[in-house]
C-alpha positions as CSV (number, residue, x, y, z in Angstrom):
1,M,-17.0,7.3,0.9
2,I,-14.1,5.3,2.5
3,I,-11.3,4.1,0.3
4,D,-8.5,1.9,1.6
5,V,-5.6,2.5,-0.8
6,H,-3.4,-0.4,0.3
7,V,-4.8,-3.9,0.4
8,H,-3.2,-7.3,-0.5
9,L,-5.3,-10.3,-1.5
10,T,-4.5,-13.5,0.5
11,M,-4.3,-16.6,-1.6
12,S,-2.4,-19.8,-1.5
13,G,0.5,-19.9,-4.0
14,F,1.1,-16.1,-4.0
15,T,4.3,-16.3,-1.9
16,R,7.0,-18.9,-1.7
17,G,7.4,-20.7,1.6
18,K,11.0,-19.6,2.1
19,F,10.0,-16.0,1.8
20,L,7.2,-16.4,4.5
21,K,9.7,-18.1,6.8
22,A,12.3,-15.3,6.3
23,N,9.7,-12.7,7.3
24,A,7.9,-14.6,10.0
25,A,10.4,-13.6,12.7
26,M,9.9,-9.9,12.0
27,A,6.1,-10.3,11.9
28,A,6.0,-12.3,15.1
29,Y,8.2,-9.7,16.8
30,L,5.9,-6.9,15.8
31,Y,2.8,-8.8,17.0
32,N,4.4,-9.5,20.3
33,R,5.4,-5.8,20.8
34,I,1.8,-4.8,20.2
35,H,0.1,-7.4,22.3
36,G,2.7,-8.3,25.0
37,T,2.6,-11.9,23.9
38,N,5.3,-14.4,22.9
39,I,4.0,-16.1,19.7
40,S,6.6,-17.9,17.6
41,P,7.4,-17.4,13.9
42,D,5.8,-20.8,13.2
43,E,2.6,-19.7,15.0
44,H,2.5,-16.6,12.9
45,I,2.8,-18.6,9.7
46,A,0.0,-21.0,10.9
47,S,-2.3,-18.0,11.5
48,L,-1.9,-17.0,7.8
49,K,-3.9,-20.0,6.7
50,E,-7.0,-18.6,8.3
51,R,-6.8,-15.6,6.0
52,V,-6.7,-17.4,2.7
53,D,-9.4,-15.9,0.6
54,P,-9.6,-17.5,-2.9
55,D,-12.2,-15.3,-4.5
56,G,-12.2,-12.1,-2.4
57,T,-15.4,-13.1,-0.6
58,Q,-13.9,-12.6,2.9
59,L,-12.4,-9.3,1.9
60,L,-15.8,-8.0,0.6
61,A,-17.4,-9.1,3.8
62,I,-14.8,-7.4,5.9
63,M,-15.0,-4.2,3.9
64,D,-18.8,-4.2,4.4
65,Q,-18.3,-4.7,8.2
66,A,-15.8,-1.9,8.4
67,G,-17.7,0.5,6.1
68,V,-15.0,0.5,3.4
69,N,-16.6,1.3,0.0
70,K,-13.5,0.6,-2.2
71,S,-10.1,-1.0,-1.8
72,V,-7.1,-0.6,-4.0
73,I,-5.7,-4.1,-4.4
74,F,-2.3,-5.3,-5.6
75,G,0.4,-7.9,-5.1
76,V,4.1,-7.6,-4.6
77,D,6.6,-8.6,-7.3
78,W,9.4,-10.2,-5.2
79,A,9.9,-12.9,-7.7
80,Y,12.4,-11.4,-10.2
81,G,14.7,-9.8,-7.7
82,R,14.6,-12.1,-4.6
83,T,12.6,-15.3,-4.5
84,G,12.0,-16.6,-8.0
85,E,8.5,-17.1,-9.3
86,P,6.0,-18.6,-6.8
87,R,3.5,-21.3,-7.7
88,I,1.2,-18.6,-9.1
89,S,3.4,-16.4,-11.2
90,N,3.5,-12.6,-10.8
91,K,1.8,-12.1,-14.1
92,E,-1.0,-14.5,-13.1
93,Q,-1.4,-12.8,-9.8
94,N,-1.9,-9.5,-11.6
95,R,-4.5,-11.2,-13.8
96,I,-6.4,-12.3,-10.6
97,H,-6.3,-8.8,-9.3
98,A,-7.5,-7.4,-12.6
99,N,-10.3,-9.9,-12.9
100,L,-11.5,-9.2,-9.4
101,A,-11.6,-5.4,-10.1
102,N,-13.3,-5.9,-13.4
103,K,-15.9,-8.1,-11.7
104,H,-16.5,-5.6,-8.9
105,P,-15.6,-2.2,-10.4
106,D,-17.6,-0.5,-7.6
107,R,-15.5,-2.1,-4.9
108,F,-12.0,-2.7,-6.2
109,I,-9.3,-0.7,-8.0
110,A,-6.4,-2.9,-9.2
111,L,-2.8,-1.9,-9.5
112,A,-0.3,-4.1,-11.3
113,A,2.7,-5.3,-9.2
114,L,5.8,-5.1,-11.4
115,D,9.6,-5.2,-11.0
116,P,10.8,-2.7,-13.6
117,R,14.0,-4.8,-14.0
118,R,12.1,-7.6,-15.7
119,P,13.3,-7.8,-19.3
120,D,9.7,-7.6,-20.6
121,A,8.6,-5.0,-18.1
122,L,7.4,-2.5,-20.8
123,E,5.4,-5.2,-22.7
124,L,3.9,-6.4,-19.5
125,A,3.0,-2.8,-18.4
126,K,1.2,-2.2,-21.7
127,E,-0.8,-5.4,-21.4
128,F,-1.8,-4.7,-17.8
129,I,-3.0,-1.2,-18.6
130,E,-4.4,-1.4,-22.1
131,D,-5.7,-5.0,-22.2
132,W,-6.5,-5.8,-18.6
133,N,-7.9,-2.4,-17.6
134,M,-5.6,-2.0,-14.5
135,T,-5.4,1.4,-13.0
136,G,-1.7,1.9,-12.3
137,F,1.3,0.2,-10.7
138,K,2.7,-1.0,-7.4
139,L,6.5,-1.0,-7.2
140,H,8.5,-2.5,-4.3
141,P,12.1,-1.1,-4.3
142,C,13.0,-3.4,-1.3
143,A,13.1,-6.2,-3.9
144,G,16.5,-4.7,-4.7
145,F,16.3,-1.7,-7.1
146,F,16.6,2.0,-6.7
147,P,13.4,3.6,-8.1
148,D,15.3,6.6,-9.6
149,D,17.5,4.4,-11.7
150,K,17.4,6.0,-15.2
151,A,17.1,2.6,-16.7
152,F,13.4,2.7,-15.6
153,Y,12.7,6.1,-17.2
154,P,11.1,4.5,-20.3
155,F,8.6,2.7,-18.0
156,Y,7.9,6.0,-16.2
157,K,7.4,7.7,-19.5
158,M,4.7,5.2,-20.4
159,C,3.0,5.8,-17.0
160,S,3.2,9.5,-17.6
161,D,1.6,9.2,-21.0
162,W,-1.1,7.0,-19.5
163,K,-1.4,9.4,-16.5
164,V,-1.7,6.4,-14.2
165,P,-0.6,6.5,-10.5
166,I,2.3,4.5,-9.0
167,L,2.3,3.4,-5.4
168,F,5.8,2.7,-4.1
169,H,6.7,0.8,-0.9
170,S,8.7,3.4,1.1
171,G,10.8,3.0,4.1
172,G,12.0,-0.1,6.0
173,L,10.4,-3.3,7.2
174,E,11.4,-5.7,4.3
175,G,14.4,-6.4,2.2
176,N,16.8,-3.6,1.3
177,W,15.7,-0.5,3.2
178,V,18.1,1.8,1.4
179,T,16.5,1.4,-2.0
180,A,13.1,2.4,-0.7
181,Q,14.0,5.7,1.0
182,P,11.7,8.6,0.1
183,G,14.4,10.7,-1.6
184,H,14.8,8.1,-4.4
185,I,11.0,8.0,-4.9
186,A,10.7,11.8,-4.8
187,T,13.3,12.0,-7.7
188,V,10.9,10.0,-9.9
189,A,8.0,12.3,-8.9
190,E,10.1,15.4,-9.7
191,H,11.1,14.1,-13.2
192,F,7.6,12.9,-14.1
193,P,5.1,15.4,-12.8
194,D,2.2,13.8,-14.6
195,I,2.5,10.7,-12.5
196,K,0.7,10.7,-9.1
197,V,3.2,9.1,-6.8
198,I,2.0,7.5,-3.6
199,M,4.6,6.7,-0.9
200,G,3.2,3.6,0.8
201,H,3.5,3.6,4.6
202,A,4.5,7.4,4.5
203,G,8.2,6.4,4.5
204,M,7.8,4.7,7.9
205,E,11.0,5.4,9.8
206,S,11.8,8.1,7.2
207,W,8.3,9.7,7.4
208,Q,9.7,13.2,7.8
209,S,11.5,12.9,4.5
210,A,8.3,11.6,2.9
211,A,6.3,14.5,4.3
212,A,8.8,17.0,3.0
213,A,8.5,15.5,-0.5
214,A,4.7,15.6,-0.3
215,A,4.8,19.2,0.9
216,F,7.0,20.4,-1.9
217,L,6.0,18.2,-4.9
218,P,2.4,18.5,-6.0
219,N,2.2,14.9,-7.3
220,V,3.4,13.1,-4.1
221,Y,0.9,11.5,-1.7
222,L,1.3,9.5,1.5
223,D,-0.6,6.4,2.6
224,I,-0.6,5.9,6.4
225,S,-0.7,2.1,6.6
226,I,1.7,0.2,8.9
227,I,3.2,3.4,10.4
228,G,-0.3,4.5,11.4
229,Q,-1.5,1.2,13.0
230,W,1.9,0.8,14.7
231,R,1.7,4.2,16.3
232,Y,-1.9,3.9,17.2
233,C,-1.5,0.5,18.9
234,R,1.5,1.7,20.8
235,N,0.0,5.0,21.9
236,P,-3.2,6.4,20.4
237,E,-2.6,10.0,21.6
238,K,0.9,10.1,20.0
239,F,-0.7,8.7,16.8
240,Y,-3.2,11.5,16.7
241,R,-0.5,14.1,17.4
242,W,1.5,12.6,14.5
243,L,-1.5,12.6,12.2
244,R,-2.3,16.2,13.1
245,D,1.3,17.3,12.4
246,L,1.3,15.4,9.1
247,I,-1.9,17.1,7.9
248,D,-0.6,20.5,8.9
249,E,2.7,19.8,7.0
250,V,1.3,18.4,3.7
251,G,-2.4,19.2,3.8
252,P,-5.3,16.6,4.0
253,W,-5.4,16.1,0.2
254,K,-2.0,14.4,0.4
255,V,-2.9,12.0,3.2
256,L,-4.6,8.7,2.2
257,F,-6.3,6.2,4.5
258,A,-4.7,2.7,4.1
259,S,-4.5,-0.6,6.0
260,D,-1.9,-2.8,4.2
261,R,-4.1,-5.7,5.2
262,P,-3.6,-8.6,6.0
263,L,-0.5,-8.1,8.2
264,P,-1.7,-5.2,10.5
265,V,-5.0,-7.0,11.0
266,S,-3.2,-9.0,13.7
267,W,-2.5,-5.7,15.5
268,I,-5.9,-4.0,15.0
269,S,-9.0,-5.1,13.1
270,D,-10.2,-3.4,10.0
271,V,-13.3,-2.2,11.8
272,D,-11.3,-0.7,14.7
273,W,-8.7,0.9,12.3
274,V,-11.4,2.6,10.3
275,K,-13.0,3.9,13.5
276,A,-9.7,5.1,14.9
277,V,-9.1,7.4,12.0
278,N,-12.6,8.3,11.0
279,E,-13.9,8.9,14.6
280,P,-10.8,10.1,16.5
281,Q,-11.1,9.8,20.3
282,T,-8.9,12.7,21.2
283,D,-8.9,16.3,22.2
284,I,-6.6,17.0,19.3
285,P,-8.8,18.8,16.7
286,F,-9.7,17.3,13.3
287,S,-12.4,18.8,11.2
288,R,-15.1,16.6,9.6
289,E,-13.9,17.9,6.2
290,E,-10.3,16.9,6.9
291,L,-11.4,13.4,7.9
292,D,-13.6,12.9,4.9
293,I,-10.8,13.9,2.6
294,I,-8.3,11.5,4.2
295,M,-10.8,8.6,4.4
296,G,-11.8,8.8,0.7
297,R,-12.1,12.0,-1.1
298,A,-8.3,12.4,-1.7
299,A,-8.0,8.8,-2.9
300,A,-11.0,9.3,-5.2
301,A,-9.1,12.2,-6.8
302,V,-5.8,10.3,-7.1
303,F,-7.4,7.3,-8.7
304,E,-10.1,9.3,-10.5
305,T,-13.0,7.4,-9.1
306,S,-16.3,8.6,-7.9
307,D,-16.5,9.7,-4.3
308,Q,-20.3,9.7,-4.2
């Protein structure tokens, strides 16, 4: 069983053009660092059109090709804090994710993207979980909020009562880096021990802080997207040493395979990323049991889905 815990659907109308342009320079820079090329931000934006997947058909085909059994899918709620609502509103985007997961329950697990500053956040949360059958939430602090703001504790209390997981973007790359630092997320996990808290990207530049939180808090987990592909593409052996150290620090049950597709697909394909982690080409030792846990068994436990 292979579960990718960090996947974004790619559909027209999900993101405003000005947001794409604002992030294109960063995306093109990262691509050029990996491949030694010199593509422009406009060329990066043009490449996104090839990834538009209106009904998830392309994603399912890619999952089959890579051997991924299930993907955890969700959007990003930039609208309230930064960009304004795109053509397809955040609520409607969540509905699309929910519908796809309900249509393919054996292939998709849907989290609801939500900015907890929204005035109707509690009402929306209730609708997403109780009416739409969504599994948990994706919060993106880089939209401009500190996750440990006590104003959000009523929302976390609801999540705790439901016992649903929350995946937080952690570390830099987008927007306000300070708000997404692992310490703020760890505070939420400490105050709400019944919530399984996943730090997306394992804190990236702050991965050591994220690892410390996962080592000491029983309800904190790390997904290895972005930081993993970046390290692997730059130097595979250093990536395997980092992964070995991470497992030794937090244990395999706290480490979750993830891709954050579609962005890292321009660095390394889904097929090659699955193979890189699941079939490590290195003398650094990884047991088959550890790899099976990372690739899917740990995620199955977090999201309470079958790993058979």
